[in-house]
Structures are given as C-alpha cells and as structure tokens.
OpenMM code with the backbone's topology and positions (N, CA, C; nanometers):
from openmm import Vec3, app, unit

residues = "MET ILE TYR LEU ILE ALA THR LEU GLU ILE LYS PRO GLY SER LEU PRO ASP ILE MET ALA ALA VAL THR PRO CYS ILE GLU ALA THR ARG LYS GLU ALA GLY CYS VAL SER TYR ASP LEU VAL HIS SER LEU THR ASP GLU ASN THR LEU MET PHE ILE GLU ARG TRP LYS ASP LYS ALA ALA LEU ASP ALA HIS PHE GLN GLU PRO HIS LEU ILE ALA TRP ARG LYS ALA GLY GLU PRO PHE PHE LEU GLY ARG LYS LEU GLU ILE ILE GLU PRO ALA ASP VAL GLU VAL ARG".split()
positions = [
    Vec3(8.1756, -10.7467, 1.5285),
    Vec3(8.0738, -10.8187, 1.5088),
    Vec3(8.0994, -10.9424, 1.3931),
    Vec3(8.0605, -11.0783, 1.4346),
    Vec3(8.0877, -11.1718, 1.3284),
    Vec3(7.9468, -11.2281, 1.3005),
    Vec3(7.9245, -11.2359, 1.1779),
    Vec3(7.8071, -11.3250, 1.1389),
    Vec3(7.8287, -11.4440, 1.0808),
    Vec3(7.7612, -11.5472, 1.1043),
    Vec3(7.7676, -11.7011, 1.0611),
    Vec3(7.6255, -11.7207, 1.0022),
    Vec3(7.6242, -11.7849, 0.8748),
    Vec3(7.4907, -11.8464, 0.8059),
    Vec3(7.5337, -11.9762, 0.8015),
    Vec3(7.4630, -12.0763, 0.8392),
    Vec3(7.4832, -12.2168, 0.8060),
    Vec3(7.3634, -12.2627, 0.7221),
    Vec3(7.3679, -12.3097, 0.6158),
    Vec3(7.2520, -12.3541, 0.5410),
    Vec3(7.2690, -12.5272, 0.5383),
    Vec3(7.1712, -12.5850, 0.5818),
    Vec3(7.1421, -12.7213, 0.6000),
    Vec3(7.0593, -12.7730, 0.4841),
    Vec3(7.0976, -12.8744, 0.4178),
    Vec3(6.9914, -12.9266, 0.3318),
    Vec3(6.9426, -13.0603, 0.4129),
    Vec3(6.8432, -13.0800, 0.4245),
    Vec3(6.8157, -13.2037, 0.5089),
    Vec3(6.7093, -13.2858, 0.4420),
    Vec3(6.7217, -13.4369, 0.4758),
    Vec3(6.6442, -13.5173, 0.4300),
    Vec3(6.4867, -13.4963, 0.4221),
    Vec3(6.4063, -13.5330, 0.3243),
    Vec3(6.2651, -13.4968, 0.3118),
    Vec3(6.2075, -13.5705, 0.4415),
    Vec3(6.1255, -13.5048, 0.5143),
    Vec3(6.0303, -13.5573, 0.6247),
    Vec3(6.1305, -13.5691, 0.7570),
    Vec3(6.2311, -13.5279, 0.7582),
    Vec3(6.3006, -13.5273, 0.8753),
    Vec3(6.2962, -13.4125, 0.9839),
    Vec3(6.2150, -13.3012, 0.9393),
    Vec3(6.2080, -13.1871, 1.0219),
    Vec3(6.1730, -13.2011, 1.1497),
    Vec3(6.0776, -13.2890, 1.1891),
    Vec3(6.0537, -13.3023, 1.3294),
    Vec3(6.1365, -13.3729, 1.4164),
    Vec3(6.2341, -13.4647, 1.3456),
    Vec3(6.3447, -13.5304, 1.4326),
    Vec3(6.4537, -13.4168, 1.4558),
    Vec3(6.4539, -13.3278, 1.3353),
    Vec3(6.5711, -13.2405, 1.3525),
    Vec3(6.5372, -13.1202, 1.4705),
    Vec3(6.4206, -13.0850, 1.4580),
    Vec3(6.3771, -12.9850, 1.5693),
    Vec3(6.3779, -13.0498, 1.7040),
    Vec3(6.3422, -13.1681, 1.7105),
    Vec3(6.3537, -13.2303, 1.8581),
    Vec3(6.5300, -13.2453, 1.9095),
    Vec3(6.5935, -13.2534, 1.8039),
    Vec3(6.7459, -13.2719, 1.8451),
    Vec3(6.8100, -13.1313, 1.8607),
    Vec3(6.7628, -13.0192, 1.7895),
    Vec3(6.8319, -12.9136, 1.7751),
    Vec3(6.7806, -12.8047, 1.8889),
    Vec3(6.6588, -12.8089, 1.9256),
    Vec3(6.6094, -12.7258, 2.0404),
    Vec3(6.6850, -12.6959, 2.1547),
    Vec3(6.7381, -12.8209, 2.2219),
    Vec3(6.8303, -12.7820, 2.3239),
    Vec3(6.9559, -12.6969, 2.3008),
    Vec3(7.0086, -12.7278, 2.1676),
    Vec3(7.1324, -12.6567, 2.1474),
    Vec3(7.1007, -12.5023, 2.1162),
    Vec3(6.9840, -12.4771, 2.0686),
    Vec3(6.9563, -12.3402, 2.0446),
    Vec3(6.9245, -12.2596, 2.1789),
    Vec3(6.8622, -12.3214, 2.2672),
    Vec3(6.8408, -12.2723, 2.4049),
    Vec3(6.9681, -12.2433, 2.4399),
    Vec3(7.0745, -12.3482, 2.4389),
    Vec3(7.1929, -12.3441, 2.5424),
    Vec3(7.2894, -12.2131, 2.4773),
    Vec3(7.2789, -12.2077, 2.3248),
    Vec3(7.3605, -12.1261, 2.2549),
    Vec3(7.3216, -11.9940, 2.2812),
    Vec3(7.1934, -11.9522, 2.2946),
    Vec3(7.1383, -11.8312, 2.3129),
    Vec3(7.2195, -11.7712, 2.4769),
    Vec3(7.2402, -11.8587, 2.5498),
    Vec3(7.3155, -11.8242, 2.6708),
    Vec3(7.4267, -11.8132, 2.6638),
    Vec3(7.5215, -11.8165, 2.5564),
    Vec3(7.6726, -11.8201, 2.5627),
    Vec3(7.7016, -11.6935, 2.5763),
    Vec3(7.8176, -11.6485, 2.6409),
    Vec3(7.9129, -11.5419, 2.6373),
    Vec3(7.9230, -11.5061, 2.4689),
    Vec3(7.9103, -11.3820, 2.4505),
    Vec3(7.9497, -11.3554, 2.3014),
    Vec3(7.8277, -11.3697, 2.2014),
    Vec3(7.7140, -11.4408, 2.2381),
    Vec3(7.6258, -11.4721, 2.1433),
    Vec3(7.5288, -11.3534, 2.1258),
    Vec3(7.5162, -11.2659, 2.0330),
    Vec3(7.4172, -11.1730, 2.0268),
    Vec3(7.2987, -11.2260, 1.9728),
    Vec3(7.2773, -11.3007, 1.8631),
    Vec3(7.1785, -11.3740, 1.8186),
    Vec3(7.1783, -11.4944, 1.7512),
    Vec3(7.0862, -11.5871, 1.7630),
    Vec3(7.1002, -11.7215, 1.7054),
    Vec3(6.9784, -11.7660, 1.6902),
    Vec3(6.9347, -11.7669, 1.5437),
    Vec3(6.8043, -11.8193, 1.5004),
    Vec3(6.8137, -11.9164, 1.3937),
    Vec3(6.7132, -12.0142, 1.3986),
    Vec3(6.6951, -12.1028, 1.2970),
    Vec3(6.5743, -12.0644, 1.2019),
    Vec3(6.5932, -12.0734, 1.0854),
    Vec3(6.4610, -12.0355, 0.9829),
    Vec3(6.4561, -12.1720, 0.8865),
    Vec3(6.3416, -12.1670, 0.8470),
    Vec3(6.3054, -12.2605, 0.7608),
    Vec3(6.2757, -12.1716, 0.6302),
    Vec3(6.3219, -12.2406, 0.5074),
    Vec3(6.3118, -12.1771, 0.4070),
    Vec3(6.1813, -12.1769, 0.3350),
    Vec3(6.1314, -12.0679, 0.2826),
    Vec3(5.9853, -12.0565, 0.2383),
    Vec3(5.9777, -12.1173, 0.0966),
    Vec3(6.0759, -12.1185, 0.0242),
    Vec3(6.0836, -12.1921, -0.1018),
    Vec3(6.1355, -12.3424, -0.1225),
    Vec3(6.1871, -12.3914, -0.0216),
    Vec3(6.2244, -12.5172, -0.0235),
    Vec3(6.2119, -12.5867, 0.1349),
    Vec3(6.1366, -12.6900, 0.1399),
    Vec3(6.0775, -12.7355, 0.2563),
    Vec3(6.2113, -12.8112, 0.3332),
    Vec3(6.3292, -12.8472, 0.2541),
    Vec3(6.4191, -12.9113, 0.2992),
    Vec3(6.5480, -12.8219, 0.3036),
    Vec3(6.5323, -12.7178, 0.3415),
    Vec3(6.6363, -12.6193, 0.3539),
    Vec3(6.6139, -12.5370, 0.5028),
    Vec3(6.7122, -12.5567, 0.5781),
    Vec3(6.7102, -12.4534, 0.6980),
    Vec3(6.8361, -12.3815, 0.7053),
    Vec3(6.8325, -12.2823, 0.7820),
    Vec3(6.9228, -12.1851, 0.7869),
    Vec3(6.9709, -12.1238, 0.9458),
    Vec3(7.0724, -12.1304, 1.0087),
    Vec3(7.1040, -12.0669, 1.0988),
    Vec3(7.1459, -11.9330, 1.0640),
    Vec3(7.1037, -11.8235, 1.1276),
    Vec3(7.1527, -11.6961, 1.1251),
    Vec3(7.2062, -11.6641, 1.2663),
    Vec3(7.3254, -11.6290, 1.2525),
    Vec3(7.4017, -11.5954, 1.3804),
    Vec3(7.4827, -11.4774, 1.3886),
    Vec3(7.4872, -11.4192, 1.4882),
    Vec3(7.5592, -11.2959, 1.5334),
    Vec3(7.6431, -11.3303, 1.6539),
    Vec3(7.7500, -11.2939, 1.6404),
    Vec3(7.8641, -11.3304, 1.7476),
    Vec3(7.9418, -11.1869, 1.7775),
    Vec3(7.9881, -11.1660, 1.9031),
    Vec3(8.0449, -11.0493, 1.9482),
    Vec3(8.1629, -11.0379, 1.8834),
    Vec3(8.2426, -11.1614, 1.8712),
    Vec3(8.3786, -11.1621, 1.7890),
    Vec3(8.4301, -11.2923, 1.7706),
    Vec3(8.5379, -11.2987, 1.7037),
    Vec3(8.5784, -11.4346, 1.6672),
    Vec3(8.5887, -11.5275, 1.7511),
    Vec3(8.6517, -11.4953, 1.8724),
    Vec3(8.6647, -11.5717, 1.9796),
    Vec3(8.5618, -11.6186, 2.0462),
    Vec3(8.4483, -11.5605, 2.0566),
    Vec3(8.3122, -11.6059, 2.0921),
    Vec3(8.2714, -11.7204, 2.0024),
    Vec3(8.2934, -11.7011, 1.8453),
    Vec3(8.2529, -11.7924, 1.7557),
    Vec3(8.3261, -11.9324, 1.7768),
    Vec3(8.4644, -11.8991, 1.7904),
    Vec3(8.5540, -12.0219, 1.7882),
    Vec3(8.5138, -12.1105, 1.9388),
    Vec3(8.4772, -12.0159, 2.0331),
    Vec3(8.4444, -12.0938, 2.1562),
    Vec3(8.3090, -12.1803, 2.1362),
    Vec3(8.2101, -12.1347, 2.0796),
    Vec3(8.0920, -12.1981, 2.0497),
    Vec3(8.1001, -12.3211, 1.9837),
    Vec3(8.2132, -12.3317, 1.8799),
    Vec3(8.2297, -12.4585, 1.8042),
    Vec3(8.2844, -12.5604, 1.8967),
    Vec3(8.3333, -12.5283, 2.0149),
    Vec3(8.3840, -12.6323, 2.1054),
    Vec3(8.2742, -12.6603, 2.2338),
    Vec3(8.1529, -12.5994, 2.2170),
    Vec3(8.0530, -12.6341, 2.3227),
    Vec3(8.0106, -12.7696, 2.3142),
    Vec3(7.9932, -12.8249, 2.4388),
    Vec3(7.9247, -12.9667, 2.4205),
    Vec3(7.7774, -12.9717, 2.3717),
    Vec3(7.6940, -12.8789, 2.3738),
    Vec3(7.5790, -12.8791, 2.3316),
    Vec3(7.5499, -12.8660, 2.1659),
    Vec3(7.6763, -12.7859, 2.1124),
    Vec3(7.6804, -12.7906, 1.9639),
    Vec3(7.7338, -12.9229, 1.9263),
    Vec3(7.8365, -12.9751, 1.9960),
    Vec3(7.8946, -13.1148, 1.9473),
    Vec3(7.7756, -13.2054, 1.9544),
    Vec3(7.6976, -13.2083, 2.0642),
    Vec3(7.5799, -13.3260, 2.0506),
    Vec3(7.4920, -13.2884, 1.9655),
    Vec3(7.4433, -13.1506, 1.9211),
    Vec3(7.3406, -13.1495, 1.8163),
    Vec3(7.4010, -13.1847, 1.6712),
    Vec3(7.5288, -13.1651, 1.6424),
    Vec3(7.5922, -13.2014, 1.5086),
    Vec3(7.5753, -13.3610, 1.5170),
    Vec3(7.6092, -13.4199, 1.6104),
    Vec3(7.6141, -13.5684, 1.6194),
    Vec3(7.4654, -13.6363, 1.5940),
    Vec3(7.3802, -13.5466, 1.6604),
    Vec3(7.2159, -13.6083, 1.6523),
    Vec3(7.1713, -13.5825, 1.5357),
    Vec3(7.2071, -13.4652, 1.4604),
    Vec3(7.1562, -13.4268, 1.3379),
    Vec3(7.2071, -13.4877, 1.2391),
    Vec3(7.3429, -13.5533, 1.2222),
    Vec3(7.4224, -13.5902, 1.1115),
    Vec3(7.3395, -13.6870, 1.0314),
    Vec3(7.2697, -13.7873, 1.0845),
    Vec3(7.1784, -13.8846, 1.0042),
    Vec3(7.0710, -13.8103, 0.9083),
    Vec3(7.0327, -13.6848, 0.9273),
    Vec3(6.9484, -13.6171, 0.8631),
    Vec3(7.0033, -13.5142, 0.7724),
    Vec3(7.1264, -13.4898, 0.7642),
    Vec3(7.1765, -13.4042, 0.6743),
    Vec3(7.2207, -13.4727, 0.5479),
    Vec3(7.1858, -13.3873, 0.4357),
    Vec3(7.2221, -13.4200, 0.3007),
    Vec3(7.3552, -13.3254, 0.2677),
    Vec3(7.3482, -13.1940, 0.3282),
    Vec3(7.4511, -13.0956, 0.2714),
    Vec3(7.4576, -13.0004, 0.3815),
    Vec3(7.5778, -12.9306, 0.3783),
    Vec3(7.5767, -12.8157, 0.4949),
    Vec3(7.7058, -12.7206, 0.4360),
    Vec3(7.6711, -12.6024, 0.4449),
    Vec3(7.7559, -12.4983, 0.4104),
    Vec3(7.7549, -12.3814, 0.5065),
    Vec3(7.8522, -12.3431, 0.5426),
    Vec3(7.8948, -12.2219, 0.6439),
    Vec3(7.9532, -12.1045, 0.5747),
    Vec3(7.8892, -11.9940, 0.6048),
    Vec3(7.9443, -11.8895, 0.5582),
    Vec3(7.9767, -11.7831, 0.6746),
    Vec3(8.0960, -11.7505, 0.7031),
    Vec3(8.1561, -11.6610, 0.8300),
    Vec3(8.1779, -11.5186, 0.7608),
    Vec3(8.1079, -11.4207, 0.8095),
    Vec3(8.1199, -11.3001, 0.7413),
    Vec3(8.1736, -11.2000, 0.8621),
    Vec3(8.2860, -11.1323, 0.7997),
    Vec3(8.3599, -11.0407, 0.9133),
    Vec3(8.3659, -10.9026, 0.8486),
    Vec3(8.2467, -10.8209, 0.8457),
    Vec3(8.2319, -10.6972, 0.8127),
    Vec3(8.3507, -10.6029, 0.8588),
    Vec3(8.4169, -10.5355, 0.7837),
    Vec3(8.5327, -10.4313, 0.8191),
    Vec3(8.4715, -10.3070, 0.8339),
    Vec3(8.3909, -10.2569, 0.7260),
    Vec3(8.3116, -10.1359, 0.7437),
    Vec3(8.1780, -10.1515, 0.7038),
    Vec3(8.0912, -10.1169, 0.7776),
    Vec3(7.9399, -10.1250, 0.7547),
    Vec3(7.8823, -9.9870, 0.7719),
    Vec3(7.8259, -9.9308, 0.6759),
    Vec3(7.7594, -9.7692, 0.6708),
    Vec3(7.6273, -9.8014, 0.6866),
    Vec3(7.5641, -9.7345, 0.7880),
    Vec3(7.4375, -9.7361, 0.7941),
    Vec3(7.3758, -9.6285, 0.7699),
    Vec3(7.2700, -9.5854, 0.6928),
    Vec3(7.2037, -9.4611, 0.6529),
    Vec3(7.0611, -9.4603, 0.6872),
] * unit.nanometer
topology = app.Topology()
chain = topology.addChain("A")
for resn in residues:
    res = topology.addResidue(resn, chain)
    for name in ("N", "CA", "C"):
        topology.addAtom(name, app.Element.getBySymbol(name[0]), res)
C-alpha cells in the first residue's frame, strides 16, 4: 500500500472555484484501478489549507494516476488558486496493528 498526502495552500476566497474544478477529478480518480481511497479534506484550523489523503494499491497505480487526463486537467484548472503545494509519499515497509 502507498499513501500520498498532498497539502495545498490556496488563495483566500478561492474555495468555491477550487471545489468546482476538483470535483470531476475526485469522482474519476475514485474509479481508477488501484485507488483504495481518495479524499479531500479542509483544515479545521486554516481555511486556506486543503489536503488530499490518498491510498493506492501500489506505486504503479500511483504513477498511472499522475498521467490520468482528469488529474492533469484538475492541476491546470486549480493552478491559479494555489499558493503552495507539498506532496508526501509514504511507503510503509512494516506496519504493526494491535
């Protein structure tokens, strides 16, 4: 399993425009082969911070996601509203659950 956390800092007041642009991408991504979960959350402490919390079957599925037309379209549509972006890819080797 691969996890990706994408943190977006957005321009103040741009949330409605971002949601209109990102909704088709979210819907299409959730149908991709290898997508376990794909959620967008809004920070409770900073109204200008959004986070994608993603789980992918494997690195190949994540790499394929980066090439999908709906993701490329979302990035282009959202670009005017982004102030900053950080991607964290987590590949847990051993996870112990108790």
